[in-house]
N, C-alpha and C positions, 0 to 999 in steps of 0.2 A: 536664438533668433526670434524676432517679434512675429506674431500671428494675428492678423486682422480679421481673418475669416477661416472657418473650419467646417468640414462636412459633418453630417450626422454619423453616429457609429454604424448604423445599418447600411450606409452607403459605401463603406470600406470593408473589404473581405479580410477578416482576421482569421488566418489559417497557419498551421504549422507545416503545411505542404502547399505552398503557394505556386500555382501553375500559370502558364501563359493564358491570357483571356480573363483572369481574375482582376478585380478592381483593387488597386493598391493606393497608398497614400503618397501624394506628390506635394512638394513645397516649391513655390515659384513666386515671382513678382506678380502683383495684381495689375496686369496689363490686359488690353483687349485680346480677343481670341486670335487675331492675326499676328500678334507679337508686338514687340517694342519697336519704336522708330517709324518714320514715314515709309510707306511702301505701296505698291500696287500688287494685288494678289496675282494677277495674270503675269506680271513680269517675273515673279518668283517661281512660277510653275515651270516644270520642264516642257520642252517643245512637244507638241502633239497631244497635250492633255485637254485642250479646248477650253481652258479657263479664261474668263473675260478679263478685261483691264479695268476693273472697278477701282477707283481711287479711294484710299482710306488713309487718314493721317492719325498717327499715335505718338507724336513727339512728346517726350517727357520734359516738362519745363524745369523741374528741380528734382534730381535723383534722391535728395535727402528726404523728400516727401513721399517717396515710393513706399507703398504698403506691400506686405507679403501675406500669402494665404496658403492654407492646406487645402488640397482638392483631391477628390476621388477620380482616378483615371484607370483606364483599361490597359493591361500590360500587353504590348504588341502594337507598335506604332502603325497607324493607318494615315497616310498623307492626305492633306486637305483636298487634293485634286481627284481623289478616288470617287468614282460615281456609284459603285455597287459594293455591297458588303462582301469582302474577300473571304475565301475559305480558310479553314484552320491552318492548312499547310502554308499558305501565304503569310499569315500572321506570324507563324513561327520564325520566318526569315527576318522579321524586324523586331524581335524581342531584345536584341543586342545590336550595338553599333561600334565597330572597331575604331579606336582612336586614330589609327593611321589613315582611315578613310575620310577623316575630317581635315586633313592637311590641305587638300586642294579645294578650290572654290567651285566645285561642281558636284554633281550627284544628287541623290534624293535627300541627303541630310543638309544641303547647303542653306536652305531657308531656316531650318530649325536651329542649327548651330549658331546662327547670328542673332536670332530674335526670340527663340523659344527654348531657352535652357532652364533646367529644373534640377531639383534634388529628390531622389527616391528614398523614402525612409523605410528601413527594414531592421529587424533584429539580427539577421545573419543570412547566410546563403548556403546552398548545398552544391557539392561538386563530387563527381564520381571518379574513383580511381580504377583504372583499367588494368586487369591482370590476365595472364595466360593469353596474350595476343588479343585482348579485347573481349574474350569469351566471358570473363567474370568482371562485374562492375560492383565496387564497394562504395556505397554513399558515405560522404564525409560532411560534417557540419562545420562551418567556419563562422566565428564571431570575434568581436573585440575581446581582448583579455580583461579589459576594465569593465566589460558588460554594458557599455554604453551603446546607444543605437548607431547603426551604420548609416552614413549619408552617401548614397551612390550618385555620381554625376550622370545626368540624363537629359534627354530631349523630349519635348512634348508637341502635340499638334491636335487639331480638332477637325472633324469632317462632318459634312451633312450630305447624306446620300440623296440621289435624285428621287423626288416624290415623297421625301420624308422631311418633317419639320423638326425632328430631333437632332441635337448636336451630340456627337460622340467624341470624347476626349481620350486620347491614347498617349502612351509614352514608350520610350526605349531606354535601356541602360547601356552606358558606354563602358567598354572593356579595354584593358591594356595588358601588358606583359605581367606575368606573375612575379611576386617578390620572391626572395630567397626561401622564405618559409613555406611557400606553396608550390615551389617548382616541382616537387615530387608528385603533386596531385594533378596539376594541369598547367598548361603553358599560358593560360589567360585567366584574368580575374577582373572583377568590377573595379572601376575607379572610385576609391573611397576618399572623401574629403573630410577634414577634421571639423567636427561640430562646433559652430560658433566662431570659426576661424575667418581670417581675411580671404582665404581661398574660396569659401562659400559666398562671401559678399561680392568678390570679383566675378565669380561664375554667374551669379544671379543678377548682376547690375544691368538694369534695362537700358542704361545710357550707352552701353557697349553693344551697339547694333551691328558692328563689323567684326568679322573673325580676325583674331590677331595671334601673334606668337605668345603673348602673355596668357591668353586663354588656352592655347594649345599646350603650354608648359604645365598647366594644372593637371593634365591627363597623364599621370605617372603611377607606378606601383606604390602601394601603401607602405609607408616606412614605420608605422606603429607596430605594436605587438598584437598578434592574433592567436586565437586558440582554435585548433583543428583536431577533430577526432572522428572515428567511424561511428555510424549510427545504424539504426534498423533499416533493413532493405525494404520494409513496407512503405517507406517514403517514396519509393520509385513508382508506386501505383497511384495514379491520379484519382482523387476522390477520398483516399485515406487521409485521416486527420487525427493527430493525437499529440499531446505534450511529450510523450515518450520519444517522439522522432528527434528531438534535440538533446536527448539524454545519451551519454556515451554508452556504447555496447558493454564495455568492461566496468561500468559504474555499478556500485551496490544498489543504486536506485532503480536500475533497469530490471524489471520483472521478467523480461524475456531471456535474461542471461541464465544459462543452464547452471553455472557455478553458483549464482545467487539462489537458484531454486533449492539446491542441496544445503546451502548455508542457512537459508530460511527454515528448512525442515529441521536442521540441527538446533537452531535457535528456539524453534517451537517446542522440540522435545525437552530441551534444557529448561524452558519456561515451565513446562508441565511438571518436571521433577522438582523445581523450586516450589511450585504451588503445593505439591504433595508434602514436601518437607515442612513447609509452613503450617499446613493443616495438621501434620503429625505433632509438631511442636506445640501448636495450640491445644491439641487433645491432651498431650502430656501435662501441660500447664493446668488445664481444667481438672485433670485427675489429681494432680498435686494439691490444687486448691480444695477439692473435696476432702482429701485426707486431712488437710490442715483443719478444715471445718469440723471433722469428726473428732479430732484430738482436742481442739479448743472448746468444742461444744459440751464435752463430758456427758454425752447422752447415752453412753453404753451402760448396760446393766452389769454389775460386778457382785462377787460373793467374797466372803472372808474365809480364808483357809489357814488353819494353824500350822500346817506342815511347811509353809514357805519360810525361808530364812528371814526375810524382811517384813513378814506379816502384811504385805501389800495386797490390796484387793485384786482379784483377777477376774476377767470377763466370764460371764456365764456361757458354757459351751452351747453351740448351736444345736437345736433339736429339730429333726426333720418333721416329726408329727407332734401333736399336742399331748402325747401320753405323759411325758415327765411333768409338764406343767399342771396337768390335771391331777397327777398323783400328789404333787406338792400342795395343791389346794385341798385335797382330801385330808392330808395330814394336818393342815392348819385349821380346817373347819370340818369336823366330823359330821355335822348335820347335813352337809351337801353330798355326802357319799351315797345316800339312798337314792339320789336323783340320777346317778350315773347309770349308763346302760350296762346290762349284765355282761355283755361281751367284753367291755373294758375292764370290769371287775375281775373276770376270769383271766384276762391278760395280766393284770397286776398280781393276782394270786400265783399264776404260773411263773411269773418273773420272780416272785418272792421265794417260791419253792426251789427254783433253779439256783437262786443265790444261796439258799440254805444248804442244798446238797453240795454246791461247789465249795462251801466253806469247810465241809468235813474232809478230813484227810483220808485218802483211800488206804484200805488194809492190804498188807503185803501177803502174797500167796505163799503158803507153807509147802506146797507140793502139788504135783499134777494129780488131778482127780477126774475120773471118768464121769460123764454126765449122761443121764437118761434122755431118751428121745421124747418121753412124755412127762418128765419131771425135772425141775431144776434144783431140787433139794431144798426148796424154801417153803414147803407145805407146813401148815400149822399142826401142832400135836393133836388138836381136836379132830382133825380130819385124817389122822394116821391110821385109825382102825378101819375106817371106810376104805381107805386106799389099799390096806393089806388083805382084806377078805375077798377082793376081786369082784365084788357085787356091783360096782359102778359101771354103767353103760355109757357109751358115747352119746346116746340120745338124751341122757339126763342133762347134759351140758346145755343143750338147746332148749330144754324144758324149764330151765331156771329163769 
């Protein structure tokens, strides 16, 4: 549908929890505020309202030249004859208009249905399913299955309160019987017209300034496919607003779903395990690469040993301290031996003596022999005489 004029984004309330009193987006014919067709404001007002008989003419010369516009209006229709700002409870009574209340040419909707018809644009709507005798209410979100915008049939009006120069534009949404798909949820639903269809053109045609059966016939249940599912109960609190309100409760995208909480925890744990496995594999690869570098680099020290079968060089055994290497340097260059510390030399000598004694084979014992407590039988012959005459004193040992 063509749009000749549109409001600023700030003038329209964009919300996932749209409540009565908010300013929504309305599509209508660009006609004067009192509607299409010639009229007298006082003549259209109900008796007792005190509205004057000011004459105003709004005849449309050529319907083909009619322009259409988008306009920001407040949800909850306030009739033009209202003198004071109504309270919130009164506004709630006019957020919807029943289709059967438009059949007769009387009532508060009589002027609007003839000259002030509009389309209310929305993404979807909420309806509450009552359970346990109405004690429990479960909110459901309804939208088109093809995800296109919904076009609700509506009526609009404007009012200017006494003592105020400001004009207030308001609207109401027309409801009808629910279709088969929504019967379980509620017995009423908004009148949904097909976007860009002849239905909308007929409904908005400003040349149709009289109510007719053709216009009444447009107010019927929607015969297209809808999608309906339960959503978060937080949508029932006015002031709450979140994109999660139109996400199904059972959806994997819903963070408030308890099942999704545990599934996300499992997925997180699995992800951590995969990261650990990847790190371990990377560590093993790096270790293998280091081994390959050591083999290909041939940087190891080797020695030749004749005892091997293939006479292949073998690596030099690892030494904890530098003793063996210093001993080898001593063997290769005797001039450096004098520079070694005495402690190291003693260690080498002791090691050499240990190797010498270990190379001798032990003698077999020929028999059991008693041993003296003061002698082990290894005394030299030179000291035999001194030992036999008994002249040695224990103090002599310490005097030596």
